[in-house]
Phi, psi and omega in degrees: 000130178260155170301130182308134180086002180226161171216146182287132176273178178282157176293139178237141184274136170261001180074201182090167175226095191249158185247355184207175178299149176278162169238138189228139172212185183244143162290166179303332179274005175096347179295147183272148173225136186240134175240147176198156175283133175255188180298146177070028177063030177269157180248127184237155177212156180213145185218158177282143167279176181293337175275006177073004166284166187253143171289179172277157176298143179228134177276137177276119183295133174085356182269130175237117192235150171225103179118200181262128179284170170243146185217141182201146173269133178280175178296341176276001178087353182275132177280134177238139178243141182234142180205160176259137178272166176299339178264019174067027173264149179255125183238161172217159172214149185240137175299147181293327181211178188281000186236359179179279198297151181225088184246354181291146177292146177301144178250123177281126181266319184191178178238175174080027179267118181262349182222171180296149177277155168227157185238157170208158180257128171296161178300330181274002177099355177283139176283146173233142179239130181243147180199161173276127180275174178297341177268007180067014171264171179271134178238155182219141171228137186232154174294150182285323197225156173256014169281115195275005174259149177294153005267356189294322182291340179267003175277143184232143175287170174289140179295146180232155178267135173265358182082199181083165172231111192233165170245147170072217190242132178290174167233138183227135183218140172276122180276157179300342177279004175089002181252138176279136173250141177241124182249137184220156167268114182287169177296344177268007181065025173253161181269128181234154179224142169233147182221157173293141177291334174207163182305140175068012182292146173269359177248166186223145170291162178289157180292140177236137178282133179231351181207173185222167166069049182265145170228022179206173169294154171279152171231144187216149175205166180266136170295171178302328179273004175097346180292141181277132175246128183250134183234151177199165171272129182277172179294344176268005179084356178268165174279146177224156179207153167217160187224151175296149166282174183296341180278354181067000182251333180246167187228146172290165177294146178294151182222149183281147173255359180062194180086159173253110193247141166264332183239161173290153176292128176262112183270145173208142182282127179274172185294338179270007176090001178259144175286140170245140180250131182243128182223162165256124183275174180293348175270008181062029172249159173278140177228153180221143175224143183240147174307142179291336175203162181303130176069009181277156179274347181266149180234148176291171179297152176293139172238147185269141170259359180066200181097147173259116197236142167248117178097207187267166172258121189251119179274155174210157182252127176286168183298335180264009176097344178292147178267156171227149177250125181250138181216161167262121183279173179294346174270005181069007172276161172269132179238153175217146176241121181262152162289136177248147175289143177232000000 
């Protein structure tokens, strides 16, 4: 099933020689920018021009990366990229302006990062970065200030532990009640969540188990009505999901999404208000499934976008609302398939 008024196009190559999954976000004007690890632990990025054609890949000077970066635009419109170094340090760099260049030297935020970072925005606009520490617990570091001019916006608090014993990479989402939720795969392969006790809090409630049978990292996004839906690959190789109840504190029972998956389902809200799930199947192709109706728990059958893929299928939203799927191909280049208007 396609989003009404659109059809999926063929995969197009952006070139490059990359070693890991890409991370994608938007400039304030909606243009996409892609970051990925290249050969020799280098960090590369490529971005759309205003005519929606793509620039050439550019290496970020001074960045040494191991894994998949995280990327997010702040309330000031500046895109920030976060990454883990081979020596388990967490770094960030900020674009010089809201439209392109990235010449600032990397800033070291903390040490002891054993996994890739993920980001979320506090209710007050401060960025938060979450990662698995060397002790296998969840750690968080947050910006100090909501004053969006340097140097205060570039100041960071000391990292804190949220506890837990986890595998892989967390997922973090700001709920409509103003509190950030962090979802993790526990060391017991069950799904756990921790949340702020109130918006913008520097403390966290203890982790609570809400799901079972995981064999991947969790991925999460908000439904059209704001409820968070969490997806993962189950121990049976199928996709699974559960969603918040209307109170934002409790969750419905988990339900299967079926399919034979290599990657966890990556959810993103489409222009018609329905969530679309993007996965890499056991055939190393990209597949997508869409909610049968806005905010519903049921999803249509998986449809293939084809492609020969290494790693996950990463969704992103274009400036006009159309979605695109980004992957690393078997040639180690980055490829993307866009929704086209029909």
